[in-house]
C-alpha positions, 0 to 999 in steps of 0.5 A: 499500499503506497501512501502520499502524505502532503504537508506545509500548506495553510494560510499564507500572506501574498508575497510568502514563501512556504514549502510543501513537502510530500513523502511517499511510502510503502513497498516501493521499489523505484519512483519514476516521477514525482510532482504537484498538481493543484485544483482551485474552487469551480476550476480543473486539476491543473500541472503545477511542476514535475520532476524526474531528471528533470523539472517541467513547471507551468508557466504561470508559476515559472520563476516563483516555484521550485520543484525538488526531489530528495531520493533516498527520502522518497519526498518532493518539495515545492518551494513556493515564492512570491505568492498570489492570491490566484495561487490558492487552491488545493496542492495535490502530490503525484507520484509515478513509481514501481511497487514490488507487489502491483508494478508501475501506477500512478499514485495520488496524495490527499490534497494539501491546501493554500490559501493566499490571503492578507 
């Protein structure tokens, strides 16, 4: 059973710089990619950033957000800088990984709310 546990969300002032973390646990053999997606109220879930051997960002966060990964800890981070009210959303962690028992599958975390407001 794979679990992705996110942390680091909450209420942040505009211009703030929180960091999200997502730790994957379970019978993991290999992680191909990890990433962050977000879903604002009334909108579809959208890609924020992904990381494999390289990184990929949504245009709306380029230059403000940085995704990184600690392979030893099976953890992905999202450093968010210069936050804007339009960054308010539930942020979801995603992992494309292989387990010893189920093979390669895609997993989602439960989501963490980030609210940007003064």
